[in-house]
C-alpha positions as CSV (number, residue, x, y, z in Angstrom):
1,M,0.0,0.0,0.0
2,K,2.9,2.4,0.7
3,T,4.1,1.8,-2.8
4,L,0.8,3.2,-4.1
5,G,1.0,6.1,-1.8
6,M,-1.7,4.8,0.6
7,K,-1.4,5.2,4.3
8,T,-4.4,3.0,5.2
9,D,-6.5,0.3,3.6
10,G,-9.6,2.5,3.8
11,S,-10.1,2.7,0.0
12,I,-9.8,-1.1,-0.4
13,T,-12.3,-1.6,2.5
14,S,-14.7,0.9,0.9
15,F,-14.4,-0.8,-2.5
16,M,-15.2,-4.3,-1.0
17,Q,-18.1,-3.0,1.0
18,S,-19.6,-1.3,-2.0
19,K,-19.1,-4.5,-4.0
20,R,-20.9,-6.6,-1.3
21,N,-23.8,-4.1,-1.1
22,N,-24.3,-4.2,-4.9
23,H,-24.4,-8.0,-5.3
24,G,-20.8,-8.3,-6.6
25,Q,-20.7,-5.1,-8.7
26,A,-18.9,-2.2,-7.3
27,S,-20.5,1.1,-8.1
28,L,-17.7,3.6,-8.5
29,V,-18.4,7.1,-9.8
30,D,-15.9,8.6,-12.1
31,R,-15.4,12.2,-11.0
32,R,-12.6,13.0,-13.3
33,G,-13.1,16.3,-15.1
34,E,-15.6,17.6,-12.5
35,K,-14.9,21.0,-10.8
36,A,-13.8,20.8,-7.2
37,R,-16.2,22.2,-4.7
38,K,-14.9,25.7,-3.7
39,I,-14.8,26.7,-0.1
40,S,-13.8,30.2,1.0
41,L,-10.8,30.7,3.2
42,E,-13.0,32.1,5.9
43,K,-15.2,29.0,5.8
44,K,-12.1,26.7,6.0
45,Q,-10.8,28.7,9.1
46,Q,-14.2,28.5,10.7
47,I,-14.4,24.7,10.2
48,D,-10.8,24.3,11.6
49,E,-11.8,26.4,14.7
50,E,-14.9,24.3,15.2
51,I,-12.8,21.1,15.1
52,V,-10.3,22.5,17.6
53,A,-13.0,23.7,19.9
54,H,-14.7,20.3,19.8
55,I,-11.4,18.5,20.7
56,E,-10.7,20.9,23.6
57,K,-14.1,20.1,25.0
58,Y,-12.7,16.7,26.1
59,K,-10.2,18.5,28.4
60,P,-6.8,17.0,27.5
61,V,-4.4,17.1,30.5
62,V,-0.6,17.1,30.9
63,S,1.1,14.0,32.2
64,H,3.7,14.4,35.0
65,Y,6.0,11.9,33.2
66,K,6.8,14.6,30.5
67,L,6.7,17.8,32.6
68,V,10.3,18.5,31.9
69,H,10.9,17.0,28.4
70,A,7.5,17.6,26.8
71,P,5.5,20.1,28.9
72,K,3.2,20.9,26.0
73,R,2.2,17.3,25.3
74,R,-1.4,16.6,26.5
75,Y,-3.3,13.3,26.9
76,L,-6.9,12.1,26.7
77,P,-8.4,9.0,28.4
78,C,-7.4,5.9,26.6
79,D,-11.0,4.8,26.2
80,L,-11.5,7.5,23.6
81,S,-10.3,7.5,20.0
82,I,-10.1,9.8,17.0
83,T,-12.9,7.9,15.3
84,A,-15.2,8.4,18.3
85,L,-14.4,12.1,18.4
86,W,-15.0,12.5,14.7
87,K,-18.4,10.7,14.9
88,D,-19.4,12.9,17.8
89,F,-18.4,16.0,15.8
90,S,-20.4,14.8,12.8
91,E,-23.5,14.4,14.9
92,I,-23.2,17.8,16.4
93,H,-22.4,19.7,13.2
94,E,-24.8,18.0,10.8
95,T,-24.5,20.8,8.2
96,T,-20.7,20.8,8.2
97,V,-19.2,17.9,6.2
98,V,-15.7,17.1,7.6
99,S,-13.9,14.0,6.5
100,Y,-12.2,11.7,9.0
101,E,-8.8,12.5,7.4
102,K,-9.2,16.2,7.9
103,Y,-10.3,15.8,11.5
104,R,-7.3,13.5,12.2
105,R,-4.8,16.0,10.6
106,I,-6.1,18.8,12.8
107,F,-6.1,16.6,15.9
108,E,-2.4,15.7,15.3
109,T,-1.4,19.4,15.1
110,L,-2.7,19.9,18.7
111,N,0.0,17.6,20.2
112,I,-2.5,15.4,21.9
113,S,-2.3,11.6,22.5
114,F,-4.5,8.9,23.8
115,A,-1.6,6.7,25.1
116,Q,-0.4,7.7,28.6
117,P,3.4,7.4,28.7
118,G,4.3,4.7,31.2
119,Q,8.0,5.4,31.0
120,D,10.1,8.1,29.4
121,E,11.7,7.3,26.1
122,C,15.5,7.5,26.1
123,G,16.4,10.5,24.1
124,T,20.1,9.8,24.2
125,C,19.7,6.3,22.7
126,S,17.4,7.6,20.0
127,K,19.8,10.4,19.1
128,F,22.7,8.0,19.0
129,K,20.8,5.5,16.8
130,Q,20.5,8.2,14.1
131,H,24.1,9.0,14.5
132,K,25.1,5.4,14.2
133,E,23.2,4.9,11.0
134,E,24.6,8.1,9.5
135,Y,28.2,7.3,10.1
136,N,28.1,3.5,9.7
137,I,29.1,2.7,13.3
138,S,29.0,-1.0,14.4
139,D,27.3,-2.1,17.6
140,T,30.6,-3.2,19.3
141,L,30.7,-1.5,22.7
142,D,32.7,-2.3,25.8
143,V,32.2,-0.1,28.8
144,H,35.9,-0.6,29.8
145,H,38.4,1.8,28.4
146,S,40.1,0.8,25.1
147,T,43.8,1.5,24.3
148,A,43.2,1.3,20.6
149,E,43.7,4.4,18.3
150,Q,40.8,6.8,18.4
151,S,39.2,8.4,15.3
152,D,36.5,10.9,14.6
153,C,33.2,9.6,13.0
154,S,33.2,12.5,10.5
155,T,36.6,11.5,9.2
156,A,35.8,7.8,8.8
157,Q,34.4,8.5,5.3
158,G,31.7,5.9,5.4
159,A,34.0,3.0,6.5
160,E,32.5,0.8,9.2
161,H,34.1,1.4,12.7
162,D,33.0,0.8,16.3
163,I,32.2,3.1,19.1
164,E,35.4,2.2,21.0
165,H,37.6,3.6,18.3
166,S,35.5,6.8,17.9
167,S,36.5,10.1,19.5
168,C,33.5,12.2,18.5
169,D,31.3,13.8,21.1
170,S,28.2,11.8,20.3
171,C,30.0,8.5,20.7
172,K,31.6,9.6,23.9
173,S,28.3,10.8,25.3
174,F,26.6,7.5,24.5
175,K,29.5,5.4,25.9
176,L,29.1,7.3,29.2
177,H,25.3,6.9,29.1
178,H,25.6,3.2,28.3
179,E,28.0,2.6,31.2
180,R,25.7,4.5,33.6
181,Y,22.5,2.6,32.8
182,T,24.3,-0.8,32.6
183,V,25.9,-0.3,36.0
184,A,22.7,1.1,37.6
185,R,20.8,-1.9,36.3
186,E,23.4,-4.3,37.7
187,E,23.2,-2.6,41.1
188,Y,19.4,-2.8,41.1
189,T,19.5,-6.5,40.2
190,Q,21.8,-7.2,43.1
191,D,19.6,-5.3,45.5
192,K,16.5,-7.2,44.2
193,S,18.1,-10.6,44.7
194,K,19.7,-9.8,48.1
195,E,18.3,-11.0,51.4
196,W,17.8,-7.9,53.5
197,P,17.8,-7.9,57.3
198,S,14.7,-7.0,59.2
199,N,16.0,-3.5,60.1
200,T,16.2,-2.5,56.5
201,N,13.4,-1.5,54.1
202,I,14.1,-1.1,50.4
203,Y,11.6,0.3,48.0
204,T,11.2,1.3,44.4
205,V,9.3,4.6,44.2
206,D,7.4,6.1,41.3
207,M,4.3,8.3,40.8
208,Q,1.6,6.8,38.6
209,K,0.2,8.7,35.7
210,V,-2.5,11.2,36.6
211,L,-5.7,9.4,37.6
212,I,-9.0,11.2,36.8
213,I,-12.2,10.7,38.8
214,P,-15.0,10.1,38.3
215,K,-14.7,7.7,35.4
216,M,-18.1,7.3,33.8
217,A,-19.6,5.7,30.7
218,E,-21.6,8.8,29.7
219,K,-20.0,10.8,26.8
220,N,-20.8,14.2,28.4
221,S,-18.5,13.4,31.3
222,F,-15.5,13.8,29.1
223,F,-16.3,17.4,28.5
224,V,-15.9,18.3,32.2
225,S,-12.6,19.0,33.9
226,R,-12.7,16.3,36.5
227,L,-10.8,15.7,39.8
228,V,-7.2,14.6,39.6
229,A,-5.9,11.9,42.0
230,F,-2.3,11.0,42.7
231,N,-0.6,7.7,43.5
232,E,2.9,7.6,44.8
233,T,3.8,3.9,44.8
234,F,6.3,2.4,47.2
235,S,7.0,-1.1,45.9
236,P,9.3,-3.1,48.2
237,L,12.3,-5.3,47.2
238,H,12.1,-6.9,50.6
239,K,9.2,-9.1,51.8
240,A,6.3,-6.7,52.2
241,K,3.2,-5.4,50.3
242,N,3.1,-2.6,47.8
243,I,2.0,0.7,49.3
244,C,0.1,3.1,47.2
245,V,0.0,6.5,49.0
246,M,-3.1,8.2,47.6
247,W,-4.5,11.8,47.7
248,H,-6.3,14.1,45.3
249,E,-6.1,17.7,44.2
250,A,-8.8,18.9,46.6
251,I,-6.4,18.0,49.5
252,T,-3.2,19.3,48.0
253,G,-1.1,19.3,44.8
254,R,2.0,17.3,43.8
255,N,4.9,19.7,44.3
256,A,8.2,18.7,45.9
257,A,6.9,19.3,49.5
258,D,3.8,17.1,48.9
259,V,5.9,14.3,47.5
260,A,8.4,14.6,50.4
261,S,5.4,14.2,52.8
262,T,4.7,10.8,51.2
263,F,8.3,9.7,52.1
264,F,7.8,11.1,55.6
265,W,4.5,9.1,56.0
266,V,6.1,5.8,54.8
267,I,9.1,6.2,57.1
268,K,7.0,7.4,60.1
269,N,4.6,4.5,59.8
270,S,7.2,1.7,59.3
271,D,8.0,-0.8,62.1
272,A,10.0,0.6,65.0
273,C,12.8,-1.9,64.4
274,V,13.6,-0.5,60.9
275,N,16.5,2.0,61.1
276,E,17.6,2.0,57.4
277,F,15.7,3.0,54.3
278,I,16.8,2.6,50.7
279,F,14.7,4.1,47.8
280,W,15.2,3.4,44.1
281,S,13.7,6.0,41.8
282,D,14.0,7.7,38.4
283,N,15.7,11.0,37.8
284,C,12.6,13.2,37.9
285,S,13.9,16.4,39.5
286,A,10.4,17.7,40.2
287,L,9.5,14.7,42.4
288,N,12.4,12.5,43.6
289,K,15.6,14.5,43.1
290,N,15.5,18.0,44.6
291,W,16.8,19.9,47.5
292,V,13.4,20.0,49.3
293,L,13.5,16.2,49.5
294,Y,17.1,16.1,50.6
295,S,16.4,18.7,53.3
296,T,13.5,16.6,54.4
297,F,15.7,13.5,54.7
298,V,18.2,15.5,56.9
299,L,15.3,16.4,59.2
300,L,14.1,12.9,59.5
301,V,17.4,11.2,60.3
302,N,18.0,13.8,63.0
303,Q,14.6,13.2,64.8
304,D,14.7,11.1,68.0
305,W,12.4,8.5,66.3
306,G,14.1,8.8,62.9
307,P,16.1,6.1,61.1
308,N,19.9,5.9,61.2
309,T,20.3,6.1,57.4
310,I,18.2,7.1,54.3
311,R,19.7,6.3,50.9
312,M,18.4,7.3,47.5
313,K,19.6,5.4,44.4
314,Y,18.8,6.7,40.9
315,F,18.4,5.0,37.5
316,E,19.8,6.5,34.4
317,P,17.2,8.6,32.6
318,G,15.3,6.6,30.0
319,H,16.2,3.3,31.6
320,S,14.2,3.4,34.8
321,F,11.9,0.4,34.6
322,M,11.3,-0.9,38.1
323,R,9.0,-3.0,40.2
324,A,6.7,0.0,40.9
325,D,5.9,0.2,37.1
326,S,4.5,-3.4,37.3
327,V,2.2,-2.3,40.1
328,H,1.0,0.6,37.9
329,G,0.3,-1.9,35.1
330,Q,-1.8,-4.0,37.4
331,I,-3.8,-1.0,38.5
332,G,-4.3,0.1,34.9
333,T,-5.6,-3.3,34.0
334,Q,-8.1,-3.2,36.9
335,L,-9.2,0.3,35.9
336,K,-10.0,-0.9,32.4
337,K,-12.2,-3.7,33.8
338,Q,-14.0,-1.3,36.1
339,K,-16.7,0.4,34.0
340,E,-17.3,3.3,36.4
341,V,-15.2,4.8,39.2
342,L,-17.5,7.4,40.7
343,D,-15.4,8.7,43.6
344,F,-12.2,8.6,45.5
345,Q,-13.2,5.6,47.6
346,D,-14.1,3.7,44.4
347,L,-10.5,4.4,43.1
348,L,-9.1,3.0,46.4
349,N,-11.1,-0.1,45.9
350,V,-9.8,-0.6,42.4
351,I,-6.2,-0.3,43.7
352,D,-6.9,-2.8,46.5
353,K,-8.4,-5.3,43.9
354,S,-5.5,-4.9,41.5
355,S,-3.4,-7.4,43.5
356,N,-3.5,-9.1,46.8
357,Q,0.0,-7.7,47.4
358,T,-1.1,-4.1,47.0
359,V,-2.7,-1.8,49.6
360,S,-3.9,1.8,49.2
361,K,-3.2,4.3,51.9
362,P,-5.2,7.5,51.6
363,L,-3.8,10.6,53.1
364,T,-5.6,13.6,54.6
365,Y,-4.4,17.2,54.8
366,E,-3.0,16.5,58.3
367,D,-0.5,14.0,56.7
368,F,1.2,16.7,54.6
369,R,3.7,19.2,55.9
370,G,5.3,22.4,54.5
371,F,8.8,21.0,53.9
372,E,11.2,23.6,52.5
373,D,14.3,23.9,50.5
374,G,17.2,24.2,53.0
375,C,20.0,24.4,50.5
376,R,22.2,27.4,50.7
377,Q,23.2,29.5,47.7
378,R,26.3,28.5,45.8
379,S,29.3,30.8,46.5
380,K,30.6,32.9,43.6
381,K,34.1,31.9,44.7
382,A,35.3,28.3,44.1
383,D,34.4,26.0,47.0
384,F,36.5,23.2,48.2
385,G,35.9,20.0,50.2
386,I,32.6,19.7,52.0
387,N,31.6,23.2,50.9
388,I,31.1,22.0,47.4
389,I,27.4,21.7,46.4
390,P,27.1,19.0,43.7
391,L,24.9,19.3,40.6
392,L,21.9,17.1,41.1
393,E,22.2,15.7,37.6
394,D,25.6,14.2,38.6
395,V,24.3,12.4,41.8
396,R,23.7,8.7,41.5
397,I,23.5,7.8,45.2
398,A,22.5,10.2,48.0
399,E,22.8,9.2,51.6
400,F,21.8,10.9,54.8
401,R,23.1,9.9,58.3
402,K,21.9,10.4,61.8
403,S,23.6,13.2,63.7
404,S,24.8,14.8,60.5
405,R,23.6,17.8,58.5
406,S,25.5,16.7,55.4
407,L,24.7,15.0,52.1
408,F,26.9,12.0,51.3
409,Y,26.9,11.2,47.7
410,K,28.4,9.3,44.8
411,T,28.5,10.3,41.2
412,S,28.9,6.7,40.0
413,F,27.8,3.3,41.3
414,R,31.5,2.2,40.9
415,Q,32.8,4.9,43.1
416,E,34.2,3.3,46.3
417,S,33.8,6.1,48.9
418,Y,31.2,8.8,49.4
419,L,31.8,12.5,49.0
420,E,30.4,14.9,51.6
421,S,28.6,18.1,51.0
422,S,27.5,20.6,53.7
423,F,24.7,22.0,51.7
424,L,22.3,23.3,54.3
425,K,21.8,26.9,55.4
426,K,23.2,27.7,58.9
427,K,19.7,28.8,60.0
428,F,18.0,25.6,58.8
429,F,16.6,24.2,62.0
430,M,16.0,20.5,62.8
431,T,12.4,20.9,63.6
432,L,9.5,19.4,61.6
433,P,7.4,22.0,59.8
434,P,3.7,22.3,60.8
435,K,0.9,20.3,59.2
436,L,-1.3,21.8,56.6
437,S,-4.2,23.7,58.2
438,G,-6.9,22.4,55.8
439,N,-7.7,21.1,52.4
440,R,-6.6,23.1,49.5
441,G,-9.9,22.8,47.7
442,I,-10.5,23.4,44.0
443,N,-11.6,26.3,41.9
444,V,-15.2,27.2,42.4
445,A,-16.0,27.3,38.7
446,K,-14.6,23.8,38.3
447,R,-16.6,22.6,41.3
448,T,-19.8,24.1,39.9
449,K,-19.3,22.5,36.5
450,I,-18.7,19.1,38.1
451,E,-21.8,19.4,40.3
452,E,-24.0,20.5,37.4
453,V,-23.0,17.9,34.9
454,L,-21.6,14.8,36.8
455,C,-24.1,14.8,39.6
456,L,-26.9,15.0,37.1
457,L,-25.5,12.1,35.2
458,A,-24.7,9.8,38.1
459,R,-27.7,10.8,40.2
460,T,-27.4,10.2,43.9
461,A,-24.5,7.7,43.6
462,N,-22.1,10.5,42.5
463,Q,-23.1,12.8,45.4
464,R,-20.5,11.0,47.5
465,I,-17.8,12.7,45.7
466,F,-18.6,16.2,46.9
467,K,-19.6,15.3,50.5
468,R,-16.2,13.9,51.1
469,F,-14.2,16.9,49.8
470,M,-13.9,20.4,51.2
471,F,-14.0,22.9,48.4
472,N,-12.4,26.3,49.1
473,Q,-12.5,29.3,46.8
474,C,-9.1,29.5,45.0
């Protein structure tokens, strides 16, 4: 079909359908020589605007997985499709004839997708793949240093050569990237297979894609900006159940302090005998790798009840698949089986049903605290020793120890000893910040729209949503 310039088999399907409907004879109208129907430029722009407005009615949202790399990419629920949207548009605008192909082209220009990204794509690997094909580079790669003569890819003149013998920046960057994700995966595999003592808890940590409630079968529910729920999953590599720490936007958001509060809750509610915590996570700076979280860990290890050690280990970006992702897959499968999820409690029930090894732990506003960034400003003069504040992107392991205000870190999993950084401000005190004073609430206009549309659709069953939440004017 591609040879004939056809992207889909639509024309073939239409031909066969016409042939069946006409008892074996396909009725095809020869339109050659006819004048094309003329549409004014203003009319075309009006139709395009109507299509865009119709798509926006379904309220596409941003996924937290791409907040840094693709902040303008938006997503619709996976139970929708372009075909369903086009059919709905055709029913609403009966006098406006718009082909499916035109609707699809405009949809693609809006940078919207139905597939929620479960894991970031590796941009470094994709970029190097193009570089490898362009300069005829072989797949031979050894993370150990080679003593062979180096050459630049641009001077190879099309001759096949391997990465080890290349001195170009792209090859060097990929070699470092390959070494980092290979060593990180080896370290993770060792931790996963190790028998951990009873005083150590080790988790993989990841926030699931944005969960929208209520989930309803009625088409009109897609036009309403619904409530956003969050799931920070702590999946253990030791013998324990998966913990899904849950809250929603009417309680609070998902900034660094909110995520730090979920770590605080897990540590605080662990067995008293546990004095060491290890967390594996991706490199998301907004959630799991920031100075607010590091300042929080210093606070926790210096509390009387706090653990002796907290250690964070990070995967290489683009290669962060972990056990927590499997838990999210099970929850997603259970959500697809559930026709309707009317309120937050229904969502908790879905998570509990997803696996007998998974439990949901809903938080209230009293479980969140106003943790702050305690990192001091970098000096304009060159710092030495423990006064050096490392770049977060270079940190592969971060450790926090009782009776110390320092960050102990490694920039490589193969690094033998820790480096120390005194990163805190002098006036950063070792006292826990106060709890939140109340629910954040949601915008009044959003609340009113939900009440008008969703309550009418779900009748009394959906009233539970609003009785459980406190809505403040924002």
